N, C-alpha and C positions, 0 to 999 in steps of 0.2 A: 504493500500500500504506500509506504513512504517513498520507495523508489519510483513508482508510477507517478506519484504526486510531483516529485522533483522533475521527472521527465516531462510531464505535461506543463509544469511551471516554466522550464527552459524552453519548451516548444512554443508555449503561449507567448513568451517574450520575443522569440524569433519571428512568429507570425505578426505580432504587433509592430516589431521593428521593420519588417518587410513591407507591411501595409503603409507605415509612415513614410518609408523611402519612396514608394511608388505613388502615393497620393499627391495630387497637384491641383492647382487652381485656387482662387481666392477663398471660396468657402472651405475647402479642405485645409488651407493654411490656418484658418481660424480654428477649425476643429482640432487639428494637430496641436496648435499652440495651447488651447484650453486643456486638452487631455494631458499634455506634457507638464503644464503648469500645475495641474491638480495632482498628477502622479509624483513627480520628483520632489517639489517642495512639500507636498502632502506627506510623503513618507518621511523625509528628513525632519520636517518641522512638527509633525503631529503624531504619526504612527510610532516612530522610534521613541520620542519623549513619553508617549503613553506607556510603552512597555518598560521604560526606565522608571516611571512613577508608580506603575501598577502594584508592584510588590509592597511598597510602603503605604499605599493608599493614595487617593487623589484628593486629599484635603488641602484647601487653599489656606494661605496665611491669614492670620486674624486681623492684621492691620489694614484698615480700609485704604490708607494712603498707598501702601505697598501694592495692594490689589489694583488700585487705579493705575499706578505707574506700570505694573505688569501688563494690564489690559491695553494701555496706550502703546506700549512697546510692541505688543503682538499686532495690534491694528496697524501701526506704522510699518512694521515689517511686511505684513500682508499687502498693504498698499504699495510698498516698494517693489516687491517681486511681481505683483499684478501689473503695475505700470510698465515694468521692463518687458514683460511678456507681450503686452499689446503693442509696445513700441517696436519690438523685433518683428512682429507680424505686419504692422501698419507701415512702418518706415523702412525696415530692413528686409522685408519680404522673406522672412525665415522664422524659425522657432528658437527657443532658448536651448534646445538640445545640441550638444556638440556634433551629432551626426546629421543634423539638419539646420545648420546655422544661418543667420541672416546673410543675404547676398550683398546687401549694401551696408556700409559703415554707419552705425547709429551713434551720434554724439550730441544728442539734444536732451532736453528735460533733465532728469536726474543724472544723466551722463555728463552734464556740464560741471557737476560738483565732485563726482567720484567715479572711478573707472569700473567698479564692480557693485553697482547698486542692488542687483538681484541677490548676490551672495551676502551682501551686507544686510539686506532685508531678511533673508533666511536666518542668519545668526541673531538678528534683532528679535525675531519671533521666539527663538529658543531662549534668549536671555530674558524676555518677558515672561515666558513660562517658568523659568527658574525662579524669578521673583514671585510670580503669582502663587507658586506651590512651595516656595521656600526650599528649593532643592539644590543641594551642593552637587548632586550627581548630574543634574541638567546643566549646571554651570560648567562642570568638567566636560560634558558632552559638547557644549557650545565652544569651548576652547579647542576640543579635538576637531570639530567641524571647521572652525576657522583655520586651524593649522592645515588640515587636509585641503581646504579651498585655496589657501595661500600657495601651497606646493603645486596644486593643479594649475593655478593661474601663472605662476612663475615658470614652471617647467613645461607646460603644454600650451595653455591658452594664449599667452602673450606672444611667444614665438610664432604660433599659428597666425595670429592677427597681423603681426609684422609681415609675414609672407603674403597674406591675402590682400592687405590694404596698403602696404608700403609707407610712403612718405606721410600721407594724412594721419595714419596711426602713430607714426613716430612723433609727429608734431603734437598730437593729442596726449601722448604719454608724457611729453615734456611740460604740458600745461595743466594736466588734471591728475591729482593724487590717486593712488591705487585703492587705499582703504579709508582713510579719514577724510570726510567731505571737505572740499575746498570752498568754504563759504566766502572767501575773498572775491569770488565771482559775483556775488550779490552786491558787494560794496565797490567793486570795480578795480581793486588792486590786490596784488599777491605779496605776501610778506617774504 
């Protein structure tokens, strides 16, 4: 039973991956974007934290202030990765997935302040959950996710973007910080 479940699980992923690769057209782009946005951040930001919290119980902290801050961080993170997903589909003509990336370089909106707003949004959700549930385990998970994302960005994503977009991306990297938002863009000067 377990082996057949693993086989079907792997086979199902292969079928979904092949379907995503072959799907085309504007409506399909939006369907792929929505599915991938629900699937990947959904697993990383909600399913895994649920399994981390489940053994200890899902009890929220008692402080209303910490609850509100946690909920605000979760909402801010969801807005961040949702905005990036729609921007990739709308302006980049692709999805957030590395195997179906945007065809055009996207450097508007949140991308004016930080180069990785989707990843930052996901980590912000996990940090909000850590606050909301008072969980050191979720805080450690957030640190592990941020470390893994940093390695992915530095070792794979940025070199790939340099190859795909060339000089515009090189200029963008010189102007926009990787992780900490550059709010100097709002006031018009960089420190």
